[in-house]
C-alpha positions in Angstrom: -19.8 7.7 57.8 -18.4 6.5 61.2 -21.3 4.1 62.6 -21.8 5.4 66.2 -21.1 3.4 69.1 -23.4 2.2 71.6 -21.1 3.6 74.5 -20.0 7.4 74.5 -17.6 9.2 76.9 -18.9 13.2 77.0 -16.3 15.3 78.3 -17.6 18.6 79.7 -15.0 20.9 78.7 -16.7 23.9 80.4 -16.6 22.2 83.8 -13.1 21.2 82.9 -12.5 25.1 82.9 -14.3 25.2 86.1 -12.1 23.3 87.6 -9.0 24.8 86.6 -10.4 28.2 87.9 -11.2 26.5 91.2 -7.9 25.0 91.5 -6.1 28.6 90.7 -8.3 30.1 93.3 -7.7 27.3 96.0 -3.9 27.3 95.2 -3.1 30.9 94.8 -0.6 30.0 92.3 -0.8 29.7 88.5 -2.2 26.0 87.2 0.3 24.4 84.8 -2.1 21.3 83.6 -0.9 18.0 83.5 -2.2 16.2 80.5 0.0 12.8 80.1 -1.9 9.8 79.1 -4.5 11.7 76.7 -5.4 14.0 79.2 -6.4 10.7 81.3 -8.2 9.5 78.6 -10.5 12.6 78.0 -8.2 13.9 74.7 -5.4 15.7 75.3 -5.8 18.2 72.5 -9.1 19.2 72.9 -8.7 19.7 77.0 -5.2 21.7 76.4 -6.6 23.6 73.9 -9.7 24.6 76.3 -7.5 25.1 79.1 -5.4 27.4 77.0 -8.4 29.5 76.5 -8.4 29.7 80.6 -4.6 31.2 80.5 -2.9 27.8 80.8 0.8 28.2 78.8 2.5 25.4 80.5 1.6 21.8 80.3 3.1 17.9 81.2 3.0 15.3 79.5 5.0 11.8 80.6 6.3 10.6 77.4 8.2 12.1 74.6 5.6 10.7 72.1 3.1 12.3 73.9 4.7 15.6 73.7 5.2 15.5 70.1 1.3 15.0 69.6 0.5 17.4 71.8 2.9 20.3 70.2 1.1 19.1 66.8 -2.3 20.2 68.2 -1.1 23.3 70.3 1.3 24.7 67.9 4.6 26.8 69.2 3.1 28.8 72.1 3.0 26.7 75.2 5.7 25.2 76.8 5.6 21.4 77.1 7.6 19.8 79.7 8.1 15.8 79.3 8.5 14.2 83.0 10.0 11.1 81.7 13.2 13.5 81.0 16.0 13.1 78.5 15.9 9.2 77.7 18.9 8.0 75.5 18.6 8.8 72.1 15.6 11.0 72.4 17.3 14.3 72.6 17.0 15.3 69.0 13.3 14.7 69.3 12.7 16.5 72.1 14.5 19.4 70.7 12.8 19.3 67.2 9.3 19.6 69.0 10.2 22.2 71.4 9.8 19.9 73.8 11.5 20.4 77.8 12.5 17.4 79.5 12.7 17.3 83.4 15.9 15.7 84.0 15.7 13.0 87.0 19.3 11.8 86.5 23.1 12.9 85.8 23.1 10.4 82.6 19.7 12.6 81.7 21.6 15.8 82.1 24.8 14.6 80.2 22.5 13.5 77.1 20.6 17.0 77.1 23.6 19.1 77.3 25.5 16.8 74.6 22.9 17.4 72.3 22.9 21.3 72.9 20.9 21.6 75.9 18.0 24.3 75.9 15.2 24.9 78.4 14.7 22.3 80.7 13.3 21.3 84.1 14.7 19.6 87.1 13.0 16.9 89.2 14.2 16.6 92.8 13.3 13.2 95.0 11.8 14.3 98.5 10.8 11.1 99.4 8.7 9.2 97.0 11.5 7.0 95.4 10.2 7.1 91.9 11.7 9.6 89.9 14.6 12.7 90.1 17.7 13.3 92.2 17.9 13.1 95.9 18.7 16.1 97.6 22.1 15.6 98.2 22.8 14.7 94.6 21.3 17.5 92.9 23.4 19.3 90.2 24.5 23.0 90.6 22.4 25.5 88.6 23.2 25.2 84.9 22.2 27.1 82.3 18.7 26.8 80.8 17.4 25.3 84.0 14.0 27.1 84.3 11.7 24.8 86.5 12.2 22.7 89.6 9.6 20.0 90.7 9.0 17.4 93.2 5.9 15.2 93.7 3.9 14.5 96.6 3.3 10.8 97.6 0.3 11.4 100.1 -1.3 14.4 99.1 -4.8 12.8 99.7 -4.0 11.9 103.1 -4.0 15.5 104.6 -3.0 14.3 108.3 0.0 12.4 106.7 3.2 14.0 108.3 4.8 13.2 105.2 3.5 15.9 103.3 5.1 18.5 105.5 8.4 16.8 105.6 8.3 16.4 101.9 7.4 20.5 101.6 10.0 21.5 103.8 12.6 19.2 102.2 11.4 21.1 98.7 11.5 24.1 99.6 15.6 24.0 101.2 16.4 22.0 97.7 14.4 24.5 95.4 16.5 27.2 97.3 19.9 26.3 95.2 18.1 27.5 92.0 16.6 30.8 93.0 15.9 32.0 89.5 13.7 28.9 88.5 10.0 28.3 88.7 9.4 26.0 91.6 6.2 23.6 91.3 5.3 21.2 94.0 1.5 20.6 94.7 -0.3 18.3 92.7 -4.7 18.2 92.7 -4.4 16.9 96.5 -1.7 19.2 97.1 -3.7 22.2 96.4 -5.8 21.5 99.0 -3.2 20.9 101.7 -2.7 25.2 102.0 -1.1 27.7 100.1 2.3 27.0 101.5 2.4 24.2 99.2 1.4 26.1 95.9 5.2 27.5 95.5 5.2 29.3 92.2 3.0 26.7 89.9 0.8 23.9 90.6 0.6 20.9 88.7 -2.8 19.1 88.8 -4.3 16.6 86.9 -7.5 14.4 88.8 -9.0 17.2 89.7 -9.1 18.9 86.6 -11.0 16.0 85.4 -13.2 15.5 88.1 -11.6 13.9 90.6 -11.6 14.8 94.3 -8.7 15.8 95.7 -8.8 12.9 98.8 -10.2 10.3 96.6 -13.7 10.8 97.0 -16.2 13.5 95.2 -15.7 17.0 96.5 -18.0 19.6 95.9 -16.0 22.1 94.9 -14.8 20.2 92.0 -17.3 19.5 88.8 -17.8 16.3 87.1 -16.3 16.5 83.7 -16.4 12.8 82.5 -19.9 10.9 81.8 -19.6 7.3 80.4 -23.0 6.0 79.1 -23.8 2.8 77.4 -26.9 1.6 75.7 -29.0 -1.2 76.9 -29.3 -3.9 74.1 -31.4 -6.5 75.7 -34.0 -6.6 78.7 -35.1 -10.3 80.3 -36.9 -11.9 83.1 -34.6 -14.1 84.7 -36.5 -16.9 87.4 -35.5 -17.5 90.8 -32.5 -20.4 90.9 -30.7 -19.2 87.4 -27.9 -17.4 87.1 -26.5 -14.3 84.9 -23.2 -14.7 83.0 -19.8 -16.3 83.2 -19.3 -19.0 86.0 -23.0 -18.4 87.7 -21.5 -14.9 89.1 -25.1 -14.1 90.0 -27.7 -16.3 91.1 -31.1 -14.7 91.2 -32.7 -15.4 94.7 -36.0 -14.0 93.6 -37.5 -13.6 90.1 -35.5 -10.8 88.5 -35.4 -8.2 85.2 -31.7 -8.1 83.9 -30.7 -5.2 81.2 -27.6 -6.4 79.2 -25.8 -3.2 78.8 -23.3 -2.6 76.1 -20.1 -1.7 77.8 -17.8 -4.3 79.0 -14.0 -4.3 80.4 -12.8 -3.9 76.6 -14.8 -0.2 77.4 -13.8 0.3 80.6 -16.2 -1.3 83.1 -13.2 -3.1 84.9 -14.5 -6.6 86.1 -13.8 -5.5 89.7 -17.1 -4.0 89.5 -18.7 -7.1 90.5 -20.3 -7.5 93.1 -20.2 -3.7 94.3 -20.6 -2.0 91.3 -23.7 0.1 90.6 -24.8 2.3 87.6 -27.6 5.0 87.0 -30.6 3.9 85.0 -34.4 5.7 85.1 -33.3 7.7 87.9 -32.0 4.9 90.1 -28.8 3.5 91.3 -28.9 -0.4 90.5 -26.4 -3.1 91.0 -24.4 -4.4 88.4 -24.4 -8.2 88.8 -22.8 -11.2 87.4 -19.3 -11.3 85.8 -18.6 -8.1 83.6 -17.8 -9.6 80.1 -15.2 -8.2 77.5 -18.5 -6.3 75.7 -21.2 -6.3 77.9 -22.2 -6.2 81.9 -25.8 -6.9 83.2 -27.6 -4.7 85.5 -30.3 -5.3 87.6 -33.3 -3.2 86.6 -36.3 -5.1 88.4 -39.4 -2.7 89.3 -37.9 -0.3 86.5 -39.3 0.7 83.4 -36.3 0.1 80.9 -36.0 -0.3 77.5 -33.6 -1.4 74.6 -31.4 2.0 73.8 -32.1 3.2 77.4 -29.2 5.3 78.3 -26.9 3.8 81.6 -24.5 5.8 83.1 -21.1 4.2 84.6 -20.2 7.4 86.3 -20.7 11.0 85.7 -23.1 13.3 87.7 -25.4 10.8 89.0 -22.7 8.1 89.9 -19.6 9.9 90.7 -16.3 9.1 89.5 -14.9 8.4 92.9 -17.7 6.6 93.7 -17.8 4.4 91.2 -13.6 3.7 91.4 -14.2 2.8 95.1 -16.8 0.1 94.3 -14.3 -1.2 91.7 -11.4 -1.6 94.2 -9.5 1.4 92.6 -8.9 4.9 92.1 -10.3 7.6 89.5 -7.2 8.0 87.7 -7.2 4.2 86.5 -11.1 4.5 86.0 -10.7 7.5 83.4 -7.4 5.8 81.6 -9.2 2.6 81.1 -12.2 3.9 79.0 -11.2 2.1 75.8 -10.2 3.2 72.5 -13.8 2.1 70.8 -16.0 4.4 73.3 -16.9 7.2 71.5 -15.4 10.7 72.5 -18.0 13.7 72.6 -17.1 17.0 73.7 -19.6 19.9 75.0 -19.2 23.2 76.7 
């Protein structure tokens, strides 16, 4: 029988479903969830299965292997698109698992066709300069093409003029493919207005609890709660330090809890010195350097015992706020939660 870990990530599947419904309502278009990177670290199979109960029938992953694993978990029903496209030597695997590549180059399109082709997507680069055809280089309509998409570069900045430029460029390019599904809005794009929705949206972070503008949004429910136990509580006299390299020196007597989560678990080293954790009904600072297996929290004045739960992010320490304190974004914070952290599903 597996030994429980002192750190756990609880995934609220009902909150995930509620966010799915919110995104459909706000965007006015069907939601095609992005479940790449194991659903941003929350578990692609469990999340996709719950979203299928809400009506989702099209999913996006990044890698061929992710698609194969998702197909094995979900069975033959949903459409699964692979954003990497059809890389050299991958066509047979894609076809065997009934995966649909999102072709990004002429070489990928040739690779797919040489293997017999089939249903696929096409990505148009409307200004991000990452993946996809430039509009002037996009191919003519071809058999098997059932989806055309592009990706917003600045959707979390509603006032950025590039959003409208990309929307208009996509509308013009997609008009060349009248019999395909047009997909443009990511999580942030859904909140820019219904003229960004087209035929289907592709949200990721807002499904999993992050706000559309990189900060908490009352319309989006927290989905993931990262909790670790207190391993030890000690008194630190004034003038003594905590952790490696004397990263924190007590100016007055402090009470310090050592918590069973470090950077191997997803507590980024950059949490110091601005990080906070929720313990005993209060937000308290993470002090000193985050170690591989533990971090330290100042619990001076609180009644904290060994085994007490410490919330690194969740409903009391919002995901976006925790990410900002670490100098990063919610996407990274979720995907950095380590493999040894137990996943637990509720709802």
